[in-house]
NUMARFI-955704 format. One record per residue (C-alpha): x, y, z; residue in one letter. Coordinates in steps of 0.05 Angstrom, whole numbers. Example, Ala and Ser with C-alpha at 12.3 -4.5 7.8 and 13.67 -1.06 7.14 Angstrom:
# residues 2
SITE      xx      yy      zz  mardo
SITE     246     -90     156      A
SITE     273     -21     143      S
END
This chain:
# residues 126
SITE      xx      yy      zz  mardo
SITE    1723    2504    2104      M
SITE    1784    2466    2129      M
SITE    1822    2421    2081      H
SITE    1803    2348    2094      P
SITE    1875    2328    2110      T
SITE    1881    2384    2161      L
SITE    1813    2365    2190      Q
SITE    1836    2293    2198      Q
SITE    1899    2316    2236      A
SITE    1856    2360    2281      V
SITE    1807    2303    2293      D
SITE    1865    2257    2311      E
SITE    1891    2308    2361      A
SITE    1822    2315    2392      V
SITE    1815    2239    2397      A
SITE    1883    2233    2430      T
SITE    1883    2293    2477      F
SITE    1809    2307    2486      G
SITE    1765    2363    2460      P
SITE    1778    2409    2520      D
SITE    1853    2404    2510      A
SITE    1857    2421    2436      V
SITE    1847    2490    2406      S
SITE    1847    2505    2332      V
SITE    1855    2571    2295      V
SITE    1844    2572    2221      E
SITE    1888    2624    2187      R
SITE    1873    2666    2126      P
SITE    1924    2628    2083      D
SITE    1888    2561    2096      G
SITE    1938    2536    2147      S
SITE    1915    2516    2217      V
SITE    1948    2529    2284      R
SITE    1935    2471    2331      V
SITE    1951    2478    2405      T
SITE    1946    2424    2459      V
SITE    1943    2447    2531      K
SITE    1961    2414    2598      D
SITE    2018    2369    2574      L
SITE    2063    2346    2630      D
SITE    2138    2355    2620      L
SITE    2157    2332    2690      G
SITE    2193    2364    2748      P
SITE    2254    2387    2708      G
SITE    2215    2443    2675      W
SITE    2182    2508    2696      E
SITE    2125    2508    2684      P
SITE    2118    2433    2686      S
SITE    2050    2433    2651      R
SITE    2051    2468    2584      I
SITE    2015    2484    2520      E
SITE    2047    2458    2456      L
SITE    2026    2480    2387      G
SITE    2047    2482    2315      T
SITE    2021    2506    2248      V
SITE    1997    2456    2196      L
SITE    2009    2483    2127      L
SITE    1960    2469    2071      T
SITE    2009    2418    2044      T
SITE    2010    2378    2109      Y
SITE    2039    2328    2122      P
SITE    2096    2353    2078      V
SITE    2136    2389    2103      P
SITE    2129    2364    2174      A
SITE    2103    2417    2222      P
SITE    2158    2462    2248      Y
SITE    2173    2500    2293      P
SITE    2135    2486    2357      F
SITE    2104    2538    2403      Y
SITE    2104    2527    2478      L
SITE    2082    2563    2541      T
SITE    2114    2631    2551      K
SITE    2177    2630    2593      G
SITE    2188    2555    2590      L
SITE    2256    2537    2620      H
SITE    2294    2481    2655      R
SITE    2294    2486    2730      V
SITE    2368    2472    2733      D
SITE    2381    2535    2692      G
SITE    2415    2498    2635      K
SITE    2400    2526    2566      S
SITE    2358    2487    2517      V
SITE    2383    2485    2445      P
SITE    2338    2522    2397      N
SITE    2289    2545    2451      L
SITE    2277    2620    2450      Q
SITE    2224    2672    2466      Q
SITE    2192    2703    2404      V
SITE    2137    2754    2392      P
SITE    2067    2725    2384      D
SITE    2003    2764    2375      Q
SITE    2026    2823    2418      G
SITE    2059    2780    2472      D
SITE    2116    2730    2473      T
SITE    2116    2654    2469      I
SITE    2170    2601    2474      S
SITE    2190    2574    2405      Q
SITE    2226    2508    2397      L
SITE    2260    2498    2331      S
SITE    2275    2424    2329      V
SITE    2254    2364    2288      R
SITE    2247    2305    2335      P
SITE    2286    2241    2322      L
SITE    2327    2266    2264      G
SITE    2269    2291    2222      N
SITE    2233    2223    2224      Q
SITE    2165    2222    2192      A
SITE    2106    2213    2240      F
SITE    2041    2179    2221      A
SITE    1998    2229    2259      T
SITE    2000    2298    2288      L
SITE    1990    2271    2359      P
SITE    2050    2224    2349      A
SITE    2093    2284    2329      L
SITE    2070    2327    2388      L
SITE    2082    2269    2436      L
SITE    2152    2260    2407      A
SITE    2167    2333    2422      V
SITE    2143    2323    2494      V
SITE    2184    2260    2500      S
SITE    2247    2296    2475      W
SITE    2236    2353    2524      L
SITE    2227    2304    2582      R
SITE    2291    2268    2561      S
SITE    2333    2331    2567      I
SITE    2297    2361    2628      G
END
């Protein structure tokens, strides 16, 4: 059974992005991996439509979710490097991992607000 605070964050993500866009994996330690698909980063990125996820610890919202997991092979089309974006192993494959805290580690009221801040930051540098 998912902790009520985590369930609320998941429910907010589903309300914001739609039930078909949000996937949730409950982990043995009680944390939850939430992934939102089909987010548009714009023409400066390849691929331009991505998945974005993070893990919510059982203590959510503190600390804030970090890092973020994005579609495998994500890169800027102009070839410029992206600070703190790297490919890491993930369940027998690789995935893009972004190790940033948007807006100077500002607190966000909801999980969707945090995920949208990550998308906004990526758009601003792409």
